All heavy atoms as an XYZ file, in Angstrom:
826
protein
N      18.419     14.678      4.781
C      17.823     15.988      4.901
C      16.818     15.937      6.054
O      16.006     15.043      6.183
C      17.095     16.307      3.593
C      16.400     17.641      3.646
S      15.775     18.135      2.037
C      14.107     17.598      2.158
N      16.855     16.927      6.923
C      15.960     17.031      8.045
C      15.025     18.220      7.834
O      15.468     19.293      7.508
C      16.761     17.229      9.347
O      17.679     16.140      9.489
C      15.840     17.256     10.542
N      13.737     17.973      8.051
C      12.752     19.017      7.901
C      12.221     19.407      9.277
O      11.936     18.523     10.077
C      11.570     18.576      7.034
C      11.869     18.233      5.583
C      10.609     17.691      4.942
C      12.331     19.467      4.842
N      12.063     20.696      9.526
C      11.429     21.140     10.745
C       9.934     20.950     10.615
O       9.416     20.741      9.533
N       9.202     21.033     11.704
C       7.753     20.825     11.668
C       7.067     21.826     10.745
O       6.090     21.506     10.111
C       7.175     20.889     13.075
C       7.510     19.707     13.985
C       6.905     19.910     15.374
C       7.021     18.410     13.388
N       7.553     23.036     10.683
C       6.958     24.022      9.815
C       7.080     23.670      8.343
O       6.224     23.975      7.532
N       8.146     22.947      7.979
C       8.368     22.581      6.586
C       7.458     21.434      6.126
O       7.282     21.231      4.944
C       9.835     22.198      6.375
N       6.892     20.655      7.038
C       6.054     19.548      6.670
C       4.862     20.043      5.836
O       4.480     19.414      4.859
C       5.607     18.769      7.925
C       4.550     17.733      7.541
C       6.784     18.118      8.570
N       4.272     21.154      6.217
C       3.157     21.685      5.466
C       3.518     22.034      4.034
O       2.687     21.990      3.130
N       4.777     22.391      3.792
C       5.244     22.698      2.446
C       5.186     21.466      1.531
O       5.185     21.615      0.313
C       6.667     23.254      2.486
C       6.747     24.589      3.185
O       5.693     25.256      3.336
O       7.864     24.974      3.616
N       5.235     20.268      2.097
C       5.201     19.053      1.302
C       3.808     18.749      0.766
O       3.647     17.989     -0.163
C       5.698     17.863      2.127
C       7.152     17.935      2.599
C       7.439     16.744      3.493
C       8.079     17.970      1.420
N       2.784     19.302      1.403
C       1.414     19.043      1.035
C       0.908     20.166      0.133
O       0.260     21.062      0.586
C       0.586     18.937      2.320
C      -0.835     18.429      2.023
O      -1.055     17.877      0.943
O      -1.675     18.609      2.904
N       1.245     20.084     -1.134
C       0.788     21.098     -2.060
C       0.234     20.447     -3.322
O       0.427     19.244     -3.557
C       1.923     22.096     -2.380
C       3.100     21.452     -3.032
O       2.965     20.708     -4.012
N       4.283     21.697     -2.479
N      -0.443     21.211     -4.133
C      -1.112     20.699     -5.319
C      -0.180     19.986     -6.295
O      -0.468     18.921     -6.807
C      -1.861     21.861     -6.033
C      -2.695     21.430     -7.188
C      -3.891     20.556     -6.766
O      -4.417     20.794     -5.654
O      -4.281     19.670     -7.544
N       0.991     20.567     -6.516
C       1.972     19.983     -7.456
C       2.440     18.624     -6.958
O       2.480     17.646     -7.718
C       3.173     20.937     -7.600
C       4.181     20.404     -8.585
C       5.278     21.474     -8.845
N       6.303     20.947     -9.708
C       7.395     20.308     -9.248
N       7.611     20.158     -7.957
N       8.291     19.819    -10.110
N       2.763     18.523     -5.694
C       3.267     17.254     -5.147
C       2.143     16.204     -5.174
O       2.403     15.045     -5.495
C       3.741     17.446     -3.713
C       4.416     16.198     -3.177
C       5.270     16.440     -1.998
N       6.092     17.616     -2.017
C       7.316     17.691     -2.564
N       7.817     16.672     -3.169
N       7.993     18.814     -2.554
N       0.916     16.575     -4.849
C      -0.164     15.618     -4.884
C      -0.407     15.107     -6.327
O      -0.705     13.938     -6.532
C      -1.450     16.246     -4.337
C      -1.414     16.569     -2.823
C      -2.687     17.301     -2.433
C      -1.190     15.337     -2.009
N      -0.280     15.984     -7.279
C      -0.412     15.614     -8.691
C       0.664     14.604     -9.084
O       0.415     13.605     -9.750
C      -0.381     16.848     -9.586
C      -0.917     16.645    -10.958
C      -1.132     17.921    -11.741
N      -0.048     18.890    -11.616
C      -0.154     20.085    -11.070
N      -1.337     20.484    -10.589
N       0.844     20.905    -10.995
N       1.916     14.872     -8.690
C       3.047     13.974     -8.985
C       2.797     12.604     -8.318
O       2.999     11.570     -8.957
C       4.357     14.584     -8.482
C       4.728     15.776     -9.372
C       5.495     13.535     -8.507
C       5.902     16.608     -8.829
N       2.369     12.590     -7.074
C       2.094     11.319     -6.391
C       0.992     10.547     -7.109
O       1.052      9.316     -7.223
C       1.717     11.540     -4.947
C       2.878     12.050     -4.036
C       2.334     12.381     -2.640
C       3.978     11.036     -3.971
N      -0.025     11.251     -7.607
C      -1.100     10.607     -8.343
C      -0.568      9.954     -9.633
O      -0.967      8.831     -9.987
N       0.317     10.647    -10.328
C       0.917     10.092    -11.564
C       1.764      8.867    -11.231
O       1.696      7.829    -11.924
C       1.774     11.160    -12.283
C       2.610     10.547    -13.388
C       0.894     12.268    -12.834
N       2.529      8.931    -10.146
C       3.335      7.776     -9.733
C       2.429      6.581     -9.425
O       2.734      5.430     -9.851
C       4.219      8.139     -8.524
C       5.325      9.098     -8.945
C       4.820      6.873     -7.894
C       6.087      9.717     -7.790
N       1.332      6.804     -8.745
C       0.399      5.717     -8.449
C      -0.153      5.095     -9.724
O      -0.267      3.866     -9.856
C      -0.759      6.196     -7.558
C      -0.338      6.434     -6.115
O       0.760      5.945     -5.735
O      -1.098      7.103     -5.391
N      -0.531      5.919    -10.673
C      -1.086      5.411    -11.962
C      -0.046      4.603    -12.713
O      -0.358      3.562    -13.259
C      -1.567      6.596    -12.847
C      -2.775      7.285    -12.315
C      -3.990      6.415    -12.402
C      -5.201      7.191    -11.910
N      -6.317      6.338    -11.578
N       1.189      5.090    -12.728
C       2.289      4.339    -13.383
C       2.490      2.979    -12.735
O       2.661      1.961    -13.398
C       3.582      5.138    -13.388
C       3.609      6.379    -14.269
C       4.872      7.197    -14.024
C       3.489      6.002    -15.733
N       2.439      2.973    -11.407
C       2.627      1.717    -10.656
C       1.478      0.738    -10.991
O       1.713     -0.447    -11.206
C       2.704      1.988     -9.157
C       3.080      0.789     -8.366
C       3.375      1.109     -6.908
N       4.725      1.667     -6.798
C       5.025      2.884     -6.380
N       4.072      3.685     -6.020
N       6.260      3.288     -6.309
N       0.239      1.243    -11.086
C      -0.916      0.411    -11.423
C      -0.772     -0.204    -12.807
O      -1.231     -1.305    -13.047
C      -2.189      1.236    -11.369
C      -2.670      1.570     -9.965
C      -3.853      2.510     -9.957
O      -4.462      2.726    -11.021
O      -4.130      3.095     -8.876
N      -0.116      0.506    -13.709
C       0.089      0.035    -15.075
C       1.252     -0.965    -15.187
O       1.522     -1.507    -16.252
C       0.307      1.181    -16.022
C      -0.860      2.150    -16.218
C      -0.476      3.381    -16.989
C      -2.025      1.400    -16.941
N       1.963     -1.169    -14.092
C       3.063     -2.106    -14.100
C       4.380     -1.518    -14.563
O       5.352     -2.241    -14.822
N       4.448     -0.205    -14.704
C       5.670      0.488    -15.171
C       6.832      0.229    -14.208
O       7.979      0.206    -14.652
C       5.425      1.995    -15.348
C       4.283      2.258    -16.334
C       6.675      2.735    -15.787
C       4.500      1.770    -17.739
N       6.520      0.001    -12.952
C       7.587     -0.156    -11.970
C       8.414     -1.426    -12.210
O       9.485     -1.577    -11.641
C       7.021     -0.192    -10.543
O       6.119     -1.248    -10.412
N       7.962     -2.302    -13.109
C       8.743     -3.476    -13.517
C       9.982     -3.037    -14.307
O      11.012     -3.682    -14.247
C       7.919     -4.416    -14.371
C       6.629     -4.859    -13.752
C       6.809     -6.019    -12.806
O       7.650     -6.855    -13.104
O       6.088     -6.062    -11.793
N       9.868     -1.921    -15.051
C      10.934     -1.476    -15.927
C      11.601     -0.174    -15.497
O      12.716      0.123    -15.909
C      10.392     -1.286    -17.353
C       9.753     -2.568    -17.914
O      10.332     -3.620    -17.788
N       8.568     -2.449    -18.441
N      10.879      0.628    -14.725
C      11.377      1.958    -14.310
C      11.298      2.038    -12.791
O      10.286      1.695    -12.200
C      10.512      3.070    -14.951
C      10.981      4.428    -14.482
C      10.547      3.008    -16.462
N      12.361      2.492    -12.177
C      12.344      2.667    -10.709
C      11.450      3.845    -10.334
O      11.703      4.960    -10.764
C      13.763      2.936    -10.192
O      14.469      1.755    -10.085
N      10.409      3.559     -9.586
C       9.511      4.596     -9.097
C       9.778      4.800     -7.615
O      10.158      3.870     -6.909
C       8.061      4.176     -9.292
C       7.599      4.033    -10.736
C       6.177      3.456    -10.820
C       7.691      5.330    -11.493
N       9.575      6.004     -7.104
C       9.794      6.238     -5.679
C       8.919      5.336     -4.828
O       7.762      5.097     -5.171
C       9.416      7.702     -5.474
C       9.278      8.288     -6.824
C       9.107      7.172     -7.804
N       9.448      4.813     -3.756
C       8.655      3.979     -2.884
C       9.211      4.000     -1.471
O      10.356      4.367     -1.259
C       8.611      2.523     -3.404
C       9.969      1.876     -3.478
C       9.871      0.471     -4.049
O       8.851     -0.170     -3.941
N      10.926      0.022     -4.663
N       8.378      3.622     -0.531
C       8.749      3.512      0.859
C       8.836      2.033      1.185
O       7.920      1.274      0.896
C       7.688      4.185      1.734
C       7.806      3.997      3.229
C       9.054      4.721      3.731
C       6.574      4.519      3.918
N       9.959      1.596      1.723
C      10.131      0.192      2.081
C      10.377      0.109      3.585
O      11.208      0.819      4.125
C      11.319     -0.435      1.344
C      11.542     -1.865      1.760
C      11.137     -0.317     -0.184
N       9.599     -0.747      4.234
C       9.747     -0.946      5.701
C      10.186     -2.400      5.893
O       9.571     -3.332      5.391
C       8.396     -0.679      6.410
C       8.560     -0.916      7.895
C       7.908      0.710      6.107
N      11.277     -2.578      6.631
C      11.823     -3.888      6.864
C      11.987     -4.102      8.359
O      12.407     -3.178      9.069
C      13.200     -4.057      6.156
C      13.785     -5.442      6.412
C      13.059     -3.782      4.678
N      11.667     -5.271      8.846
C      11.821     -5.529     10.273
C      12.013     -7.008     10.527
O      11.893     -7.824      9.646
N      12.335     -7.335     11.744
C      12.515     -8.721     12.148
C      11.147     -9.383     12.384
O      10.190     -8.730     12.761
C      13.303     -8.803     13.440
C      14.767     -8.420     13.267
O      15.273     -8.565     12.124
O      15.365     -7.930     14.211
N      11.130    -10.685     12.173
C       9.921    -11.459     12.509
C       9.840    -11.640     14.012
O      10.833    -11.950     14.659
C       9.997    -12.834     11.824
C       8.780    -13.695     12.173
C       8.822    -14.993     11.421
O       9.388    -15.106     10.366
N       8.223    -16.024     12.010
N       8.692    -11.409     14.564
C       8.494    -11.578     15.992
C       8.245    -13.052     16.293
O       7.293    -13.635     15.764
C       7.320    -10.737     16.482
O       7.025    -11.037     17.798
N       9.066    -13.659     17.130
C       8.836    -15.049     17.460
C       7.885    -15.230     18.602
O       7.417    -16.325     18.908
C      10.188    -15.770     17.785
C      10.887    -15.105     18.945
C      11.089    -15.813     16.576
C      12.106    -15.804     19.418
N       7.531    -14.136     19.278
C       6.610    -14.188     20.399
C       5.159    -14.043     19.963
O       4.264    -14.231     20.737
C       6.951    -13.138     21.418
N       4.944    -13.679     18.712
C       3.602    -13.406     18.221
C       3.031    -14.560     17.433
O       3.752    -15.369     16.846
C       3.672    -12.170     17.322
O       2.416    -11.932     16.720
N       1.703    -14.679     17.441
C       1.040    -15.681     16.632
C       0.949    -15.266     15.166
O       0.611    -16.051     14.300
C      -0.393    -15.938     17.154
C      -0.372    -16.565     18.530
O       0.672    -17.100     18.915
O      -1.403    -16.506     19.201
N       1.180    -13.983     14.900
C       1.054    -13.434     13.554
C       2.407    -13.023     13.002
O       3.256    -12.505     13.724
C       0.151    -12.197     13.574
C      -1.283    -12.406     14.087
C      -1.999    -11.070     14.160
C      -2.042    -13.345     13.190
N       2.602    -13.257     11.739
C       3.800    -12.749     11.084
C       3.497    -12.605      9.602
O       2.624    -13.274      9.050
C       5.011    -13.617     11.319
S       4.927    -15.240     10.548
N       4.242    -11.755      8.933
C       4.070    -11.553      7.480
C       5.077    -12.451      6.786
O       6.267    -12.321      6.990
C       4.319    -10.085      7.118
O       3.381     -9.286      7.839
C       4.115     -9.861      5.629
N       4.570    -13.314      5.930
C       5.424    -14.236      5.204
C       5.540    -13.868      3.726
O       6.180    -14.550      2.950
C       4.924    -15.646      5.354
C       5.054    -16.150      6.781
C       4.922    -17.649      6.845
N       5.325    -18.096      8.173
C       4.501    -18.497      9.109
N       3.223    -18.527      8.878
N       4.959    -18.901     10.262
N       4.869    -12.799      3.339
C       4.843    -12.362      1.961
C       5.116    -10.880      1.883
O       4.910    -10.160      2.831
C       3.466    -12.681      1.310
C       3.141    -14.128      1.363
C       2.304    -14.631      2.348
C       3.657    -15.000      0.433
C       1.987    -15.983      2.391
C       3.352    -16.340      0.473
C       2.515    -16.856      1.460
N       5.591    -10.428      0.736
C       5.832     -9.032      0.523
C       4.495     -8.269      0.698
O       3.436     -8.764      0.294
C       6.386     -8.767     -0.859
N       4.553     -7.137      1.350
C       3.378     -6.326      1.617
C       3.588     -4.945      1.043
O       4.598     -4.289      1.326
C       3.117     -6.229      3.146
O       2.993     -7.535      3.662
C       1.851     -5.451      3.413
N       2.685     -4.508      0.195
C       2.758     -3.162     -0.397
C       1.734     -2.295      0.306
O       0.569     -2.649      0.357
C       2.452     -3.237     -1.879
C       2.472     -1.859     -2.558
C       2.062     -1.966     -4.031
O       1.469     -2.934     -4.475
N       2.417     -0.957     -4.775
N       2.192     -1.201      0.822
C       1.315     -0.251      1.528
C       1.373      1.058      0.785
O       2.414      1.644      0.552
C       1.749     -0.057      2.972
C       1.714     -1.402      3.728
C       0.845      0.993      3.653
C       2.274     -1.333      5.121
N       0.199      1.524      0.322
C       0.109      2.804     -0.398
C      -0.682      3.753      0.512
O      -1.820      3.478      0.879
C      -0.612      2.630     -1.757
C      -0.738      3.973     -2.431
C       0.101      1.631     -2.630
N      -0.053      4.838      0.889
C      -0.681      5.840      1.747
C      -1.078      7.066      0.932
O      -0.260      7.553      0.137
C       0.259      6.249      2.871
C       0.798      5.131      3.760
C       1.869      5.643      4.698
C      -0.338      4.497      4.517
N      -2.284      7.536      1.089
C      -2.748      8.737      0.402
C      -3.413      9.642      1.405
O      -4.180      9.189      2.258
C      -3.743      8.384     -0.706
C      -3.239      7.427     -1.748
C      -2.039      7.870     -2.497
N      -2.299      9.085     -3.237
C      -1.335      9.917     -3.630
N      -0.120      9.653     -3.347
N      -1.620     10.998     -4.267
N      -3.187     10.948      1.296
C      -3.847     11.889      2.165
C      -5.267     12.087      1.666
O      -5.496     12.230      0.472
C      -3.096     13.238      2.105
C      -3.665     14.275      3.057
C      -2.859     15.523      3.034
N      -1.517     15.258      3.538
C      -1.115     15.494      4.768
N      -1.963     15.956      5.649
N       0.118     15.246      5.150
N      -6.200     12.027      2.588
C      -7.614     12.149      2.252
C      -8.374     12.812      3.390
O      -7.917     12.728      4.545
C      -8.205     10.749      1.906
O      -9.544     10.892      1.448
C      -8.218      9.877      3.123
N      -9.482     13.437      3.131
C     -10.296     13.991      4.247
C     -10.710     12.879      5.215
O     -10.932     11.735      4.786
C     -11.516     14.578      3.552
C     -11.100     14.805      2.126
C     -10.085     13.743      1.818
N     -10.797     13.181      6.489
C     -11.088     12.173      7.528
C     -12.379     11.410      7.242
O     -12.439     10.207      7.472
C     -11.148     12.865      8.896
N     -13.389     12.081      6.708
C     -14.650     11.391      6.455
C     -14.587     10.405      5.271
O     -15.485      9.632      5.050
C     -15.792     12.390      6.260
C     -15.587     13.256      5.042
O     -14.472     13.472      4.579
N     -16.691     13.783      4.520
N     -13.490     10.462      4.489
C     -13.319      9.557      3.350
C     -12.226      8.488      3.638
O     -11.975      7.654      2.788
C     -12.936     10.320      2.102
C     -14.001     11.277      1.619
C     -13.542     12.096      0.433
O     -12.583     11.677     -0.267
O     -14.132     13.159      0.202
N     -11.607      8.548      4.816
C     -10.505      7.625      5.125
C     -10.989      6.198      5.150
O     -12.061      5.889      5.719
C      -9.848      8.019      6.441
N     -10.236      5.300      4.552
C     -10.571      3.903      4.530
C      -9.303      3.057      4.373
O      -8.240      3.576      4.041
C     -11.536      3.577      3.394
C     -10.945      3.760      2.018
C     -11.922      3.480      0.882
O     -13.153      3.409      1.138
O     -11.474      3.315     -0.241
N      -9.469      1.789      4.631
C      -8.413      0.798      4.433
C      -8.912     -0.178      3.371
O      -9.998     -0.739      3.524
C      -8.074      0.059      5.725
C      -7.038     -1.022      5.475
C      -7.578      1.024      6.776
N      -8.153     -0.328      2.312
C      -8.536     -1.264      1.241
C      -7.455     -2.331      1.117
O      -6.270     -2.009      0.991
C      -8.685     -0.507     -0.063
C      -9.315     -1.307     -1.160
C      -9.592     -0.493     -2.404
N     -10.073      0.841     -2.072
C      -9.700      1.937     -2.701
N      -8.883      1.889     -3.718
N     -10.163      3.122     -2.357
N      -7.842     -3.589      1.182
C      -6.902     -4.701      1.125
C      -7.194     -5.514     -0.131
O      -8.349     -5.957     -0.338
C      -7.000     -5.586      2.357
C      -6.014     -6.747      2.280
C      -6.803     -4.774      3.640
N      -6.174     -5.732     -0.959
C      -6.296     -6.573     -2.145
C      -5.045     -7.458     -2.210
O      -4.072     -7.210     -1.497
C      -6.413     -5.759     -3.443
O      -5.247     -4.927     -3.571
C      -7.661     -4.911     -3.446
N      -5.081     -8.446     -3.084
C      -3.931     -9.334     -3.246
C      -3.410     -9.207     -4.671
O      -4.199     -9.301     -5.630
C      -4.311    -10.810     -2.946
C      -4.738    -10.941     -1.480
C      -3.143    -11.727     -3.275
C      -5.272    -12.334     -1.142
N      -2.120     -9.018     -4.820
C      -1.464     -9.020     -6.126
C      -0.737    -10.373     -6.228
O       0.237    -10.604     -5.545
C      -0.461     -7.873     -6.231
C      -1.148     -6.546     -6.001
C       0.229     -7.908     -7.593
C      -0.174     -5.369     -5.855
N      -1.269    -11.284     -7.045
C      -0.691    -12.639     -7.110
C       0.744    -12.605     -7.662
O       1.079    -11.852     -8.565
C      -1.591    -13.369     -8.078
C      -2.846    -12.567     -8.186
C      -2.438    -11.154     -7.898
N       1.586    -13.461     -7.115
C       2.940    -13.617     -7.563
C       3.007    -14.587     -8.718
O       1.989    -15.149     -9.158
N       4.203    -14.799     -9.241
C       4.363    -15.670    -10.414
C       3.924    -17.112    -10.183
O       3.461    -17.765    -11.121
C       5.867    -15.641    -10.682
C       6.459    -14.646     -9.752
C       5.422    -14.211     -8.799
N       3.999    -17.624     -8.966
C       3.596    -19.005     -8.694
C       2.104    -19.242     -8.900
O       1.691    -20.372     -9.153
C       3.984    -19.422     -7.281
C       5.475    -19.499     -7.079
O       6.211    -19.514     -8.102
O       5.922    -19.538     -5.914
N       1.304    -18.203     -8.794
C      -0.151    -18.330     -8.940
C      -0.594    -18.285    -10.394
O      -1.737    -18.612    -10.723
C      -0.863    -17.230     -8.151
N       0.295    -17.934    -11.307
C      -0.092    -17.712    -12.690
C      -0.505    -19.020    -13.403
O      -1.332    -18.992    -14.292
C       1.068    -17.070    -13.475
C       1.574    -15.756    -12.905
C       0.483    -14.706    -12.761
O      -0.361    -14.543    -13.610
N       0.530    -13.996    -11.630
N       0.012    -20.163    -12.996
C      -0.311    -21.431    -13.654
C      -1.622    -22.019    -13.246
O      -2.166    -22.881    -13.938
N      -2.188    -21.601    -12.128
C      -3.443    -22.161    -11.607
C      -4.542    -21.104    -11.722
O      -4.630    -20.193    -10.933
C      -3.234    -22.578    -10.146
C      -4.460    -23.199     -9.522
O      -5.533    -23.218    -10.176
O      -4.329    -23.695     -8.409
N      -5.375    -21.289    -12.731
C      -6.422    -20.273    -13.028
C      -7.390    -20.068    -11.871
O      -7.791    -18.954    -11.570
C      -7.177    -20.697    -14.306
C      -7.936    -19.580    -14.947
C      -7.018    -18.523    -15.570
O      -5.891    -18.879    -16.027
O      -7.425    -17.351    -15.584
N      -7.771    -21.139    -11.204
C      -8.714    -21.037    -10.082
C      -8.111    -20.255     -8.923
O      -8.749    -19.383     -8.354
C      -9.121    -22.439     -9.599
C     -10.191    -22.418     -8.517
C     -10.612    -23.817     -8.118
O     -10.395    -24.783     -8.869
O     -11.150    -23.944     -6.997
N      -6.845    -20.555     -8.585
C      -6.166    -19.821     -7.509
C      -5.981    -18.359     -7.902
O      -6.237    -17.470     -7.127
C      -4.784    -20.446     -7.216
O      -4.987    -21.792     -6.789
C      -4.037    -19.666     -6.148
N      -5.579    -18.122     -9.132
C      -5.375    -16.761     -9.636
C      -6.663    -15.951     -9.542
O      -6.669    -14.823     -9.046
C      -4.855    -16.785    -11.089
C      -4.525    -15.452    -11.722
C      -3.405    -14.740    -10.960
C      -4.120    -15.638    -13.157
N      -7.779    -16.537    -10.001
C      -9.059    -15.825     -9.925
C      -9.463    -15.533     -8.496
O      -9.969    -14.435     -8.181
C     -10.183    -16.651    -10.596
C     -10.021    -16.702    -12.113
O      -9.262    -15.877    -12.667
O     -10.655    -17.579    -12.742
N      -9.226    -16.482     -7.584
C      -9.554    -16.253     -6.163
C      -8.736    -15.134     -5.553
O      -9.262    -14.298     -4.805
N      -7.428    -15.109     -5.878
C      -6.570    -14.053     -5.315
C      -6.928    -12.690     -5.887
O      -7.010    -11.690     -5.161
C      -5.113    -14.384     -5.615
C      -4.557    -15.615     -4.908
C      -3.142    -15.925     -5.432
C      -4.556    -15.455     -3.410
N      -7.165    -12.634     -7.207
C      -7.527    -11.345     -7.841
C      -8.913    -10.861     -7.374
O      -9.145     -9.658     -7.317
C      -7.518    -11.498     -9.363
C      -6.133    -11.590     -9.999
C      -6.237    -11.962    -11.454
C      -5.361    -10.300     -9.820
N      -9.778    -11.790     -7.019
C     -11.125    -11.443     -6.596
C     -11.223    -10.987     -5.126
O     -12.237    -10.467     -4.711
N     -10.143    -11.205     -4.365
C     -10.174    -10.817     -2.953
C     -10.101     -9.322     -2.802
O      -9.224     -8.663     -3.362
C      -9.030    -11.462     -2.186
C      -9.014    -11.054     -0.734
C      -9.787    -11.701      0.187
C      -8.216     -9.991     -0.317
C      -9.801    -11.294      1.524
C      -8.223     -9.567      1.011
C      -9.021    -10.243      1.929
N     -11.021     -8.746     -2.052
C     -10.998     -7.320     -1.758
C     -11.747     -7.074     -0.471
O     -12.845     -7.598     -0.259
C     -11.659     -6.538     -2.890
O     -11.640     -5.154     -2.598
N     -11.191     -6.294      0.408
C     -11.823     -5.942      1.686
C     -11.617     -4.445      1.878
O     -10.529     -3.929      1.730
C     -11.156     -6.736      2.795
C     -11.797     -6.523      4.167
C     -13.111     -7.264      4.333
O     -13.222     -8.364      3.787
O     -13.989     -6.738      5.016
N     -12.702     -3.747      2.166
C     -12.637     -2.304      2.404
C     -13.289     -2.017      3.770
O     -14.380     -2.481      4.047
C     -13.361     -1.504      1.304
O     -12.785     -1.837      0.053
C     -13.257     -0.016      1.526
N     -12.568     -1.283      4.609
C     -13.047     -0.928      5.929
C     -12.952      0.590      6.106
O     -11.985      1.207      5.657
C     -12.206     -1.609      7.010
C     -12.137     -3.109      6.986
C     -11.020     -3.610      7.884
C     -13.470     -3.694      7.433
N     -13.894      1.163      6.800
C     -13.783      2.571      7.140
C     -12.709      2.741      8.214
O     -12.334      1.770      8.876
C     -15.124      3.116      7.658
O     -15.409      2.553      8.936
N     -12.228      3.931      8.404
C     -11.200      4.203      9.412
C     -11.698      3.804     10.796
O     -10.930      3.299     11.618
C     -10.787      5.658      9.375
N     -12.989      3.967     11.070
C     -13.533      3.593     12.376
C     -13.549      2.107     12.589
O     -13.411      1.625     13.699
C     -14.974      4.140     12.541
C     -15.074      5.647     12.597
C     -15.045      6.284     11.216
O     -15.469      5.639     10.233
O     -14.591      7.416     11.087
N     -13.751      1.318     11.524
C     -13.797     -0.150     11.638
C     -12.395     -0.754     11.776
O     -12.246     -1.844     12.300
C     -14.430     -0.748     10.391
C     -15.871     -0.388     10.202
C     -16.369     -0.902      8.841
O     -15.811     -0.504      7.805
O     -17.349     -1.690      8.843
N     -11.391     -0.023     11.332
C     -10.021     -0.592     11.275
C      -9.302     -0.257     12.583
O      -8.894      0.855     12.840
C      -9.250      0.025     10.094
C      -7.911     -0.631      9.885
C      -7.817     -1.899      9.392
C      -6.752      0.067     10.177
C      -6.603     -2.500      9.182
C      -5.513     -0.545      9.995
C      -5.440     -1.807      9.464
N      -9.175     -1.300     13.429
C      -8.458     -1.108     14.700
C      -7.355     -2.163     14.803
O      -7.132     -2.960     13.871
C      -9.413     -1.174     15.883
C     -10.166     -2.512     15.985
O      -9.758     -3.481     15.348
O     -11.165     -2.572     16.699
N      -6.662     -2.232     15.919
C      -5.534     -3.147     16.074
C      -5.968     -4.602     15.974
O      -5.241     -5.444     15.494
C      -4.778     -2.885     17.371
O      -5.641     -3.048     18.485
N      -7.178     -4.928     16.457
C      -7.677     -6.311     16.379
C      -7.906     -6.725     14.943
O      -7.541     -7.826     14.529
C      -8.963     -6.474     17.179
C      -8.730     -6.385     18.685
O      -7.598     -6.653     19.118
O      -9.693     -6.010     19.397
N      -8.470     -5.828     14.145
C      -8.709     -6.117     12.731
C      -7.402     -6.240     11.980
O      -7.208     -7.111     11.153
C      -9.591     -5.018     12.091
C     -10.992     -5.002     12.739
C      -9.675     -5.183     10.577
C     -11.810     -6.234     12.475
N      -6.439     -5.349     12.329
C      -5.142     -5.384     11.666
C      -4.480     -6.707     11.884
O      -3.927     -7.325     11.022
C      -4.273     -4.233     12.141
C      -2.934     -4.143     11.471
C      -2.875     -3.764     10.145
C      -1.753     -4.452     12.140
C      -1.641     -3.678      9.491
C      -0.547     -4.370     11.496
C      -0.475     -3.990     10.176
């Protein structure tokens, strides 16, 4: 399905925002383990020319917000291998970084 630019505004309405909020809450509760929830998946090749690469699954949640409230929040969701080591699990669960939109640039990324 292709949407014209005028139709993009139709996607940003109270009902849709409410539905996206419910989907986020269900995902936070772990419902996505048993029920397929809508998601966006981005897949690409590893760059061999770069010093950086992603070696783990990355979940990105995008939410529309007023510009003065925009931020980037980074947390870690431990995988099954971390469950046996309480110290590692606590360290991963305790990791949290929040940056304002102004602080988040390509160097930080």
